[in-house]
DOTI-459273 format. One record per residue: residue in one letter; x, y, z of N, C-alpha, C, O in turn. Coordinates in pm, whole numbers, padded with zeros to 5 digits, always signed. Layout:
BEGIN
AXYZXYZXYZXYZ/...
//
This chain:
BEGIN
M+00084-00119+00000+00000+00000+00000+00088+00125+00000+00198+00125+00056/T+00038+00230-00063+00108+00357-00062+00080+00431+00068-00006+00391+00147/I+00152+00540+00088+00128+00626+00204-00016+00676+00202-00084+00675+00304/Q-00061+00719+00086-00196+00774+00073-00302+00668+00102-00401+00695+00170/E-00282+00547+00051-00377+00439+00075-00380+00399+00222-00486+00368+00277/T-00264+00400+00285-00258+00366+00427-00327+00471+00512-00400+00438+00606/A-00305+00597+00478-00372+00705+00551-00523+00693+00536-00597+00711+00633/A-00569+00663+00416-00713+00649+00392-00769+00532+00472-00880+00541+00525/L-00695+00422+00480-00740+00306+00556-00750+00341+00704-00847+00303+00770/L-00652+00411+00758-00652+00448+00899-00769+00540+00933-00820+00538+01045/Q-00811+00620+00837-00925+00709+00859-01053+00631+00886-01144+00681+00953/T-01060+00508+00835-01181+00427+00852-01179+00348+00983-01280+00287+01019/M-01068+00350+01053-01052+00267+01173-01088+00341+01301-01074+00463+01309/D-01135+00266+01399-01154+00316+01535-01133+00198+01630-01136+00082+01589/R-01111+00231+01756-01078+00129+01855-00959+00047+01806-00968-00073+01778/V-00848+00116+01797-00726+00061+01737-00627+00022+01847-00606+00098+01941/L-00568-00096+01833-00462-00140+01923-00333-00150+01843-00329-00217+01740/L-00228-00083+01891-00100-00079+01822-00001-00172+01890+00014-00170+02012/L+00066-00254+01810+00162-00351+01861+00305-00306+01834+00335-00254+01726/T+00394-00326+01932+00537-00301+01916+00611-00432+01933+00555-00530+01981/H+00738-00435+01893+00810-00563+01893+00884-00589+02025+00901-00499+02107/I+00926-00713+02042+01001-00752+02161+01129-00671+02171+01183-00625+02070/R+01179-00655+02295+01296-00572+02320+01283-00441+02243+01367-00409+02159/P+01176-00366+02271+01142-00248+02190+01250-00141+02189+01309-00109+02293/D+01275-00086+02072+01371+00022+02056+01297+00154+02036+01174+00159+02045/G+01370+00259+02008+01310+00391+01992+01219+00401+01872+01123+00478+01873/D+01248+00324+01768+01168+00334+01646+01029+00275+01666+00929+00338+01630/T+01021+00155+01722+00889+00094+01740+00806+00170+01843+00686+00191+01823/I+00869+00212+01956+00795+00285+02059+00757+00424+02010+00642+00466+02023/G+00853+00495+01953+00826+00631+01907+00723+00636+01795+00636+00723+01794/S+00734+00543+01701+00640+00539+01589+00499+00507+01636+00402+00570+01593/A+00488+00407+01724+00356+00366+01774+00292+00477+01857+00172+00503+01845/A+00372+00541+01943+00319+00649+02027+00270+00766+01941+00165+00824+01968/A+00348+00801+01840+00310+00912+01753+00182+00881+01677+00094+00966+01665/L+00171+00759+01624+00050+00721+01551-00069+00716+01645-00180+00755+01608/C-00048+00669+01767-00156+00663+01866-00208+00804+01895-00329+00827+01899/Q-00116+00900+01915-00158+01036+01942-00231+01097+01824-00329+01169+01842/A-00184+01067+01703-00250+01118+01583-00392+01065+01572-00485+01140+01540/L-00410+00936+01598-00544+00878+01592-00636+00941+01698-00753+00967+01671/R-00581+00965+01816-00660+01031+01920-00696+01173+01880-00807+01220+01907/D-00603+01241+01816-00632+01377+01771-00743+01380+01667-00811+01481+01650/M-00761+01268+01598-00868+01256+01499-01000+01214+01563-01101+01198+01494/G-00999+01196+01695-01121+01155+01765-01137+01006+01777-01244+00958+01815/K-01032+00931+01745-01039+00785+01753-00999+00737+01892-00934+00808+01968/T-01038+00616+01923-00990+00548+02043-00872+00462+02002-00885+00376+01915/A-00756+00484+02064-00636+00411+02026-00545+00391+02146-00533+00479+02232/Y-00481+00275+02151-00389+00242+02260-00272+00160+02207-00281+00100+02100/L-00164+00159+02283-00054+00066+02261-00075-00054+02352-00113-00038+02468/L-00050-00173+02299-00051-00290+02385+00069-00281+02478+00182-00263+02431/P+00049-00294+02611+00163-00287+02704+00275-00382+02662+00250-00498+02628/N+00398-00333+02666+00514-00412+02628+00609-00418+02748+00673-00319+02782/A+00616-00534+02810+00693-00549+02934+00842-00526+02913+00914-00499+03010/G+00889-00535+02789+01032-00519+02762+01078-00375+02749+01196-00349+02729/T+00985-00282+02759+01021-00141+02741+01114-00095+02853+01081-00109+02971/T+01229-00041+02816+01327+00002+02916+01295+00143+02965+01210+00213+02910/E+01366+00182+03072+01348+00316+03128+01380+00424+03025+01328+00535+03033/T+01466+00391+02929+01503+00488+02825+01383+00533+02744+01370+00650+02710/Y+01294+00437+02711+01184+00468+02620+01047+00474+02686+00950+00513+02622/K+01038+00438+02813+00909+00443+02882+00844+00581+02878+00722+00589+02862/P+00920+00691+02893+00855+00823+02894+00776+00854+02768+00678+00929+02772/Y+00817+00796+02655+00749+00827+02529+00623+00744+02507+00542+00774+02420/A+00607+00640+02588+00488+00555+02577+00387+00582+02687+00275+00531+02682/E+00426+00661+02787+00335+00690+02898+00207+00756+02848+00210+00847+02764/G+00096+00710+02900-00032+00766+02859-00095+00696+02740-00209+00724+02704/Y-00019+00604+02677-00071+00536+02558-00099+00387+02582-00166+00324+02500/W-00049+00331+02692-00072+00189+02718-00221+00161+02737-00291+00237+02804/G-00267+00054+02679-00407+00016+02692-00430-00075+02811-00337-00138+02861/A-00553-00082+02855-00591-00173+02963-00594-00316+02909-00618-00337+02790/E-00571-00412+02997-00567-00552+02955-00701-00598+02896-00705-00688+02813/D-00811-00535+02940-00942-00579+02892-00991-00499+02771-01105-00515+02728/F-00903-00413+02714-00943-00338+02595-00960-00434+02477-00870-00513+02447/K-01076-00426+02412-01104-00512+02298-01106-00428+02170-01201-00354+02146/P-01001-00440+02090-00992-00355+01970-01078-00406+01855-01110-00525+01844/D-01113-00312+01770-01178-00348+01644-01073-00369+01534-01095-00443+01438/Y-00960-00302+01552-00851-00313+01455-00718-00324+01528-00697-00262+01632/V-00629-00405+01472-00494-00422+01529-00393-00381+01422-00399-00426+01308/V-00299-00294+01462-00198-00244+01369-00060-00270+01430-00034-00234+01545/S+00028-00332+01353+00166-00354+01400+00255-00244+01345+00237-00196+01232/V+00352-00204+01426+00441-00094+01389+00586-00137+01405+00630-00172+01514/D+00660-00136+01294+00804-00169+01294+00827-00315+01329+00928-00348+01392/I+00737-00403+01291+00749-00547+01319+00761-00622+01187+00672-00615+01102/A+00872-00694+01170+00897-00762+01044+00846-00905+01040+00821-00960+00933/A+00830-00967+01159+00790-01107+01164+00706-01133+01288+00723-01067+01390/L+00617-01229+01278+00532-01263+01393+00614-01316+01511+00570-01307+01626/S+00731-01369+01483+00818-01418+01591+00869-01305+01679+00922-01329+01787/L+00853-01181+01633+00899-01064+01710+00788-01003+01796+00808-00899+01858/L+00673-01069+01801+00566-01021+01887+00596-01055+02033+00642-01166+02062/P+00573-00963+02125+00585-00996+02268+00484-01105+02304+00389-01130+02230/E+00505-01168+02417+00420-01280+02457+00272-01242+02461+00188-01319+02414/N+00240-01125+02515+00100-01086+02529+00038-01042+02396-00082-01019+02389/A+00121-01030+02291+00069-00990+02160+00044-01108+02068-00016-01094+01962/K+00091-01226+02109+00080-01341+02020-00064-01380+01991-00093-01438+01886/K-00155-01347+02082-00296-01380+02058-00354-01299+01943-00461-01332+01891/Y-00283-01191+01904-00331-01108+01793-00264-01143+01661-00290-01079+01559/A-00179-01245+01661-00100-01278+01542-00186-01301+01418-00146-01265+01307/G-00302-01360+01437-00385-01391+01322-00487-01284+01285-00566-01302+01193/C-00484-01173+01358-00585-01069+01329-00524-00930+01319-00590-00830+01349/I-00398-00923+01276-00336-00792+01250-00389-00742+01117-00368-00803+01013/H-00458-00630+01122-00524-00577+01003-00427-00503+00912-00435-00513+00790/L-00335-00429+00973-00241-00346+00897-00103-00356+00960-00088-00348+01082/A-00001-00373+00876+00137-00373+00922+00211-00257+00856+00213-00245+00733/I+00272-00173+00938+00352-00061+00888+00497-00090+00927+00527-00107+01045/D+00586-00095+00828+00721-00142+00856+00818-00092+00750+00777-00048+00642/H+00947-00098+00782+01049-00058+00684+01156-00165+00666+01259-00139+00604/H+01133-00284+00718+01231-00391+00705+01210-00467+00572+01099-00511+00544/P+01316-00483+00492+01302-00558+00367+01267-00704+00389+01218-00771+00299/S+01292-00754+00512+01262-00894+00543+01121-00914+00595+01088-01022+00644/N+01035-00812+00587+00899-00824+00637+00830-00946+00574+00836-00967+00453/E+00764-01025+00659+00707-01152+00615+00568-01140+00552+00513-01239+00505/G+00511-01020+00552+00381-01001+00487+00268-01073+00557+00185-01136+00492/F+00264-01064+00690+00168-01141+00769+00032-01074+00784-00058-01134+00843/A+00013-00953+00731-00115-00883+00744-00179-00866+00606-00108-00861+00506/P-00312-00858+00600-00378-00839+00470-00348-00703+00408-00354-00687+00286/H-00317-00605+00492-00282-00471+00443-00141-00439+00488-00110-00444+00608/L-00054-00407+00393+00087-00383+00423+00132-00247+00370+00106-00212+00255/C+00199-00173+00456+00269-00053+00413+00414-00075+00452+00457-00036+00561/V+00489-00136+00363+00629-00171+00388+00716-00093+00291+00704-00108+00169/M+00804-00010+00345+00888+00077+00263+01033+00065+00307+01079+00143+00391/P+01107-00032+00252+01246-00055+00293+01338+00062+00264+01446+00072+00322/E+01297+00150+00174+01383+00265+00142+01388+00367+00253+01473+00456+00252/M+01298+00357+00349+01296+00449+00462+01394+00401+00569+01397+00282+00602/A+01472+00492+00624+01571+00457+00725+01505+00414+00856+01560+00331+00928/A+01390+00468+00885+01319+00437+01009+01170+00426+00982+01118+00491+00891/C+01103+00345+01060+00958+00337+01049+00896+00473+01079+00791+00508+01027/G+00964+00549+01164+00916+00683+01198+00899+00772+01078+00812+00859+01078/E+00980+00754+00975+00966+00833+00852+00834+00802+00783+00767+00890+00731/I+00798+00673+00783+00672+00633+00720+00555+00690+00799+00460+00745+00742/I+00562+00678+00932+00454+00729+01017+00438+00879+00997+00325+00928+00993/Y+00548+00952+00986+00539+01097+00962+00461+01125+00834+00371+01209+00833/E+00496+01057+00727+00429+01081+00599+00280+01048+00606+00198+01115+00544/I+00246+00944+00682+00105+00907+00698+00031+01010+00782-00077+01056+00746/V+00092+01045+00895+00025+01132+00992-00004+01270+00935-00111+01326+00958/H+00091+01326+00861+00068+01463+00815-00042+01471+00709-00087+01580+00673/L-00087+01354+00659-00205+01350+00573-00334+01341+00653-00442+01364+00600/L-00321+01307+00781-00439+01283+00864-00473+01397+00958-00590+01430+00979/T-00369+01458+01016-00392+01557+01121-00266+01642+01137-00158+01597+01099/P-00276+01762+01191-00155+01843+01213-00052+01769+01299-00088+01702+01396/V+00074+01783+01262+00182+01721+01339+00217+01814+01455+00292+01910+01439/T+00162+01783+01570+00183+01864+01689+00314+01825+01758+00380+01729+01718/K+00350+01900+01863+00468+01865+01941+00455+01726+02003+00552+01651+02012/E+00332+01692+02046+00308+01562+02108+00333+01448+02011+00372+01338+02051/I+00311+01473+01884+00339+01373+01780+00485+01379+01738+00548+01276+01715/A+00538+01499+01728+00673+01519+01674+00782+01462+01763+00880+01407+01713/L+00767+01475+01896+00875+01431+01984+00900+01281+01975+01015+01241+01954/P+00797+01195+01990+00825+01051+01975+00871+01015+01834+00947+00920+01816/L+00825+01089+01734+00871+01062+01598+01019+01095+01584+01093+01024+01516/Y+01062+01203+01649+01205+01235+01647+01286+01124+01712+01392+01087+01662/V+01236+01072+01824+01302+00959+01889+01312+00841+01792+01416+00776+01784/A+01204+00814+01721+01201+00701+01627+01306+00717+01518+01385+00626+01492/V+01306+00833+01455+01395+00856+01340+01541+00866+01384+01630+00813+01318/S+01565+00934+01495+01704+00954+01538+01768+00825+01587+01885+00799+01559/T+01693+00743+01660+01753+00620+01713+01783+00518+01603+01884+00449+01611/D+01698+00508+01503+01723+00408+01400+01828+00453+01299+01867+00375+01211/T+01875+00575+01310+01982+00624+01224+02108+00657+01304+02203+00714+01250/G+02109+00621+01433+02225+00651+01515+02252+00799+01526+02366+00843+01517/C+02145+00876+01545+02151+01023+01546+02202+01074+01411+02285+01164+01403/F+02149+01013+01304+02170+01058+01167+02312+01034+01114+02361+01112+01033/V+02378+00927+01160+02512+00897+01111+02521+00762+01041+02619+00736+00971/Y+02420+00675+01057+02427+00545+00991+02411+00563+00840+02361+00664+00792/A+02455+00460+00767+02451+00466+00621+02309+00473+00566+02289+00515+00452/N+02209+00432+00646+02072+00435+00597+02013+00576+00597+01907+00597+00539/T+02080+00673+00659+02031+00810+00665+02027+00870+00526+02125+00864+00452/S+01914+00927+00490+01896+00983+00356+01855+01130+00365+01834+01185+00473/A+01846+01191+00249+01798+01330+00243+01656+01338+00299+01620+01435+00364/H+01575+01235+00272+01439+01232+00324+01440+01228+00476+01357+01292+00540/T+01533+01152+00533+01545+01145+00679+01566+01284+00737+01501+01322+00834/H+01657+01359+00677+01686+01494+00726+01567+01589+00706+01542+01677+00788/R+01494+01570+00595+01376+01655+00574+01269+01628+00680+01206+01721+00730/V+01251+01501+00714+01154+01467+00818+01200+01525+00952+01120+01584+01024/A+01327+01509+00984+01379+01562+01110+01361+01714+01115+01324+01769+01219/A+01386+01781+01005+01370+01927+01001+01225+01966+01025+01196+02061+01098/A+01134+01893+00963+00991+01923+00981+00950+01903+01126+00869+01979+01179/L+01005+01801+01190+00973+01775+01331+01029+01887+01420+00962+01932+01513/L+01150+01931+01391+01210+02040+01468+01132+02169+01453+01125+02250+01546/E+01074+02189+01337+00998+02312+01312+00871+02321+01398+00812+02428+01407/T+00830+02211+01459+00714+02216+01550+00751+02280+01683+00663+02314+01763/G+00881+02296+01708+00925+02360+01832+00965+02264+01942+00983+02307+02056/I+00979+02134+01911+01019+02038+02014+01163+02066+02058+01246+02113+01980/D+01191+02037+02184+01324+02054+02241+01396+01920+02237+01362+01830+02314/V+01494+01907+02149+01560+01777+02131+01695+01769+02201+01758+01663+02200/A+01740+01876+02261+01871+01874+02326+01878+01767+02435+01973+01689+02441/G+01776+01763+02520+01773+01664+02627+01761+01523+02573+01821+01430+02627/V+01682+01507+02467+01664+01376+02405+01797+01327+02349+01835+01212+02372/N+01868+01413+02277+01994+01374+02217+02098+01337+02322+02174+01242+02306/K+02101+01414+02429+02198+01384+02535+02167+01249+02601+02257+01168+02622/A+02040+01227+02632+02001+01103+02700+02022+00980+02611+02064+00875+02660/L+01993+00994+02483+01997+00878+02394+02135+00852+02335+02171+00737+02311/F+02213+00957+02313+02337+00939+02238+02465+00985+02308+02574+00952+02262/R+02453+01059+02416+02575+01112+02480+02581+01083+02629+02654+01149+02703/T+02503+00985+02673+02506+00946+02813+02509+00794+02824+02430+00724+02760/K+02601+00744+02907+02611+00600+02933+02627+00579+03083+02697+00654+03150/S+02562+00476+03133+02577+00443+03274+02716+00386+03299+02782+00339+03206/R+02759+00389+03424+02888+00329+03458+02888+00180+03428+02989+00123+03387/T+02772+00118+03450+02761-00025+03422+02783-00053+03274+02855-00146+03238/R+02720+00028+03190+02737+00006+03046+02881+00028+03003+02934-00049+02923/L+02946+00131+03055+03086+00155+03021+03173+00037+03062+03263-00003+02987/A+03147-00019+03181+03224-00134+03228+03201-00256+03138+03294-00331+03110/M+03076-00275+03094+03045-00388+03007+03112-00371+02870+03162-00468+02813/E+03113-00249+02820+03180-00224+02693+03329-00256+02702+03387-00312+02609/A+03390-00219+02816+03533-00247+02833+03558-00398+02833+03655-00445+02772/W+03471-00475+02902+03486-00621+02904+03469-00678+02765+03548-00763+02723/M+03367-00633+02692+03341-00685+02559+03458-00656+02464+03495-00741+02383/A+03515-00537+02475+03627-00502+02388+03751-00585+02422+03825-00627+02333/E+03773-00609+02552+03890-00685+02593+03884-00828+02542+03987-00885+02505/W+03765-00887+02541+03750-01027+02502+03698-01045+02360+03649-01153+02325/A+03708-00942+02279+03664-00951+02139+03751-01052+02062+03869-01069+02090/E+03689-01119+01964+03759-01215+01880+03751-01167+01735+03650-01112+01691/Y+03861-01190+01661+03870-01140+01524+03888-01255+01426+03962-01350+01453/Y+03820-01245+01312+03823-01348+01210+03833-01285+01072+03822-01163+01056/D+03855-01369+00971+03857-01324+00832+03953-01206+00813+03914-01099+00768/N+04078-01230+00849+04180-01125+00837+04140-00998+00911+04162-00886+00865/D+04082-01018+01027+04041-00909+01118+03927-00823+01062+03901-00714+01112/R+03861-00871+00958+03749-00794+00904+03619-00823+00979+03525-00743+00974/V+03613-00935+01047+03495-00973+01126+03534-00973+01274+03629-01041+01313/V+03462-00898+01355+03487-00896+01498+03363-00947+01571+03251-00908+01538/I+03383-01034+01668+03272-01089+01746+03290-01048+01892+03394-01073+01953/M+03188-00985+01946+03185-00951+02088+03069-01025+02153+02968-01051+02089/Q+03086-01058+02280+02988-01141+02347+02934-01076+02474+03005-01002+02542/I+02808-01105+02503+02744-01060+02627+02686-01184+02696+02567-01212+02681/P+02767-01257+02771+02714-01373+02843+02622-01330+02955+02633-01218+03006/R+02532-01416+02994+02439-01383+03102+02513-01354+03232+02471-01271+03312/S+02624-01424+03250+02703-01402+03372+02754-01259+03381+02767-01204+03490/L+02784-01199+03266+02831-01060+03266+02720-00967+03314+02744-00878+03396/C+02600-00988+03263+02486-00905+03305+02457-00923+03454+02425-00827+03524/L+02468-01047+03501+02442-01074+03643+02550-01014+03731+02520-00957+03836/D+02677-01027+03689+02788-00974+03769+02779-00822+03784+02808-00768+03890/Y+02738-00756+03677+02730-00610+03679+02590-00560+03718+02566-00439+03724/R+02500-00655+03743+02362-00619+03776+02304-00524+03670+02242-00423+03702/A+02327-00560+03547+02288-00475+03435+02138-00481+03409+02077-00587+03415/T+02080-00367+03382+01940-00359+03341+01933-00366+03190+02035-00361+03121/E+01811-00378+03138+01794-00377+02992+01841-00244+02934+01893-00241+02822/A+01824-00136+03008+01870-00006+02961+02022-00003+02947+02075+00065+02859/D+02093-00077+03034+02238-00085+03023+02280-00164+02900+02382-00134+02838/V+02203-00265+02866+02241-00358+02759+02202-00308+02621+02271-00336+02522/E+02092-00231+02613+02046-00188+02481+02154-00105+02411+02225-00026+02474/E+02163-00123+02284+02258-00055+02196+02401-00108+02207+02489-00060+02135/L+02426-00206+02294+02560-00265+02297+02592-00337+02166+02709-00362+02136/S+02490-00370+02089+02511-00440+01962+02583-00355+01860+02635-00408+01761/S+02589-00224+01882+02657-00137+01787+02807-00125+01816+02881-00069+01735/L+02852-00176+01930+02991-00156+01972+03090-00225+01878+03191-00166+01842/A+03062-00349+01839+03157-00425+01758+03187-00357+01625+03298-00366+01574/A+03088-00289+01570+03107-00226+01439+03195-00101+01446+03231-00046+01342/L+03229-00056+01567+03312+00063+01581+03461+00034+01570+03542+00126+01563/V+03499-00092+01568+03640-00129+01564+03699-00096+01427+03647-00140+01325/A+03806-00018+01425+03870+00021+01299+03922-00101+01224+03979-00193+01284/G+03902-00102+01093+03953-00210+01009+03857-00324+00989+03885-00415+00910/T+03743-00322+01059+03645-00429+01041+03527-00378+00960+03497-00259+00958/D+03460-00471+00892+03339-00433+00818+03222-00524+00852+03120-00524+00784/C+03238-00603+00961+03129-00690+01006+03140-00706+01157+03222-00783+01207/G+03056-00634+01228+03054-00643+01373+02942-00735+01419+02825-00714+01385/V+02978-00837+01496+02882-00936+01544+02876-00928+01696+02979-00927+01763/T+02754-00922+01749+02735-00927+01894+02648-01047+01928+02541-01065+01871/L+02695-01129+02021+02620-01245+02068+02576-01218+02210+02659-01194+02298/R+02446-01221+02233+02394-01201+02368+02323-01326+02415+02227-01373+02353/E+02370-01381+02525+02312-01502+02581+02181-01468+02653+02179-01384+02743/L+02073-01535+02613+01942-01515+02673+01905-01633+02761+01977-01733+02767/E+01792-01621+02829+01744-01733+02909+01697-01846+02819+01666-01825+02702/G+01692-01966+02875+01636-02079+02802+01725-02135+02693+01675-02197+02599/G+01856-02114+02703+01946-02172+02604+01935-02109+02467+01947-02178+02366/R+01911-01980+02462+01901-01908+02335+02007-01799+02329+02054-01750+02432/V+02043-01761+02208+02141-01655+02186+02088-01559+02081+02044-01600+01974/K+02092-01431+02113+02052-01327+02018+02176-01282+01941+02277-01244+02001/I+02168-01286+01810+02279-01247+01723+02245-01114+01657+02139-01099+01597/S+02334-01017+01668+02315-00887+01605+02432-00858+01513+02548-00874+01552/L+02403-00814+01391+02507-00780+01293+02498-00634+01253+02390-00580+01232/R+02614-00571+01243+02627-00437+01186+02739-00447+01083+02853-00479+01119/T+02708-00421+00957+02803-00453+00850+02822-00340+00750+02745-00244+00745/G+02928-00356+00670+02954-00270+00557+02904-00335+00430+02839-00440+00436/P+02933-00277+00314+02881-00328+00186+02922-00472+00154+02849-00541+00083/R+03037-00517+00204+03086-00652+00170+02996-00762+00224+02984-00868+00163/V+02933-00737+00338+02853-00841+00404+02708-00794+00416+02680-00694+00483/N+02618-00864+00352+02476-00831+00361+02420-00892+00490+02401-01013+00499/A+02393-00806+00588+02349-00854+00719+02216-00928+00711+02197-01028+00781/T+02124-00882+00628+01995-00948+00614+02012-01091+00562+01949-01184+00611/A+02097-01106+00461+02119-01238+00402+02181-01334+00505+02144-01451+00511/V+02274-01282+00585+02337-01366+00687+02233-01410+00790+02222-01528+00822/C+02156-01314+00840+02059-01346+00944+01942-01428+00892+01881-01504+00967/A+01910-01415+00764+01805-01498+00705+01843-01646+00713+01757-01732+00733/L+01970-01676+00697+02016-01814+00708+02001-01868+00850+02002-01989+00872/L+01989-01775+00946+01977-01812+01087+01835-01795+01139+01810-01805+01259/G+01740-01769+01046+01600-01755+01085+01560-01616+01125+01453-01596+01183/G+01644-01518+01095+01613-01380+01132+01601-01291+01010+01569-01337+00901/G+01627-01162+01030+01618-01067+00919+01651-00927+00965+01701-00907+01076/G+01622-00830+00879+01651-00691+00912+01684-00611+00790+01611-00616+00691/H+01794-00538+00795+01838-00452+00685+01972-00501+00632+02037-00587+00693/A+02014-00446+00519+02140-00488+00458+02259-00461+00549+02357-00536+00547/A+02253-00354+00628+02366-00318+00714+02340-00344+00862+02431-00326+00943/A+02220-00384+00897+02188-00409+01038+02076-00513+01045+01965-00489+00996/A+02105-00626+01106+02006-00733+01113+02031-00819+01237+02132-00803+01305/G+01938-00908+01263+01952-00992+01382+01878-01122+01369+01796-01141+01279/A+01908-01213+01460+01841-01343+01466+01858-01397+01607+01951-01360+01678/T+01767-01484+01646+01778-01552+01775+01773-01702+01750+01681-01752+01688/I+01874-01772+01800+01883-01916+01777+01897-01990+01910+01936-01932+02011/S+01865-02117+01908+01883-02202+02025+02023-02261+02024+02075-02298+01918/G+02084-02270+02142+02217-02326+02150+02306-02246+02244+02263-02149+02306/S+02430-02289+02253+02527-02221+02338+02590-02104+02264+02570-02087+02144/M+02666-02023+02337+02737-01912+02274+02837-01964+02171+02853-01906+02064/K+02904-02074+02203+03000-02132+02110+02932-02177+01983+02983-02155+01873/E+02816-02240+01996+02742-02287+01879+02691-02169+01796+02691-02175+01673/A+02648-02064+01864+02601-01945+01793+02714-01881+01715+02695-01837+01602/K+02833-01876+01775+02949-01818+01707+02982-01897+01581+03007-01840+01475/Q+02982-02029+01593+03011-02113+01477+02906-02095+01368+02938-02090+01249/A+02779-02084+01410+02670-02069+01313+02679-01938+01237+02661-01935+01116/V+02707-01829+01307+02712-01699+01241+02835-01688+01151+02827-01629+01044/L+02947-01743+01192+03067-01741+01107+03044-01821+00979+03088-01781+00871/Q+02976-01935+00991+02945-02016+00874+02850-01941+00781+02866-01944+00659/A+02750-01873+00839+02654-01797+00758+02723-01682+00686+02694-01655+00570/I+02813-01614+00755+02888-01505+00692+02969-01557+00575+02971-01496+00469/D+03034-01670+00595+03116-01730+00489+03030-01768+00369+03073-01752+00254/M+02911-01818+00394+02821-01857+00285+02774-01736+00205+02762-01743+00083/V+02748-01625+00275+02698-01504+00206+02810-01433+00131+02791-01389+00017/V+02927-01422+00194+03038-01352+00131+03099-01435+00019+03137-01383-00086/G+03107-01567+00043+03157-01655-00060+03305-01644-00086+03351-01670-00198/E+03380-01606+00015+03525-01594-00001+03596-01689+00093+03719-01694+00095/
//
């Protein structure tokens, strides 16, 4: 569906429940909150399904939008969700009745009858902005979470996915008068002591492969327990490996409960992150993707190295 068709469809909806993905980031929370506010400004009833994984970093942008457990929607809309496997536990009951999916991941599985999937957009927030400004004025209440969405998925506008359109959207949001100085400091220029300590450990124990072009960093559960790390401390650690000079494929392995490992890739043009993660049952973007597999950290490392070798073919 086009932006115009999606906006027209949303105009016909009421009693809308918006879904965000597991381990929610700024894009899914910010996009959903902004769309929720826009729908309310249109006189609609709209809520976000509570997401237990929301960290302290992003909770302020979702406050006031969480729905009650007994809310019965007429329409369900997913935001920034590429696959049904990324639904939080309490959202799985809606897997078969998602009416509209709005997303920017090229790996989107097409699980809804109505799809607005635009991989050319750096952030889902860019799509939401284009939809919202056709529906209702973009107020400060809408602009602030949208800024969070767009800025976080572009690394404060430095990732390779950042486009001229991204900057135009950001400029339009700033023109509403929102104060982004505090947001930028909190999201991009502040780290807890715990996170700094974890980064030091990860860097010290990093492993290098493929003539030092591939770096693997690990986050074992024991590390999180030893440092008493919160989810807010751990989020965004997946970007650390890609900062190492001379590498073009940063891999982060995070040990989860239940014998599972989350794999995150940040890559350059030589390695297609989506293709690698697709071999592991995941997906994402060409330069940033992820997957979650069952097994030990050692098995996950072997699996991702094999997948990289298969995609690169060297």
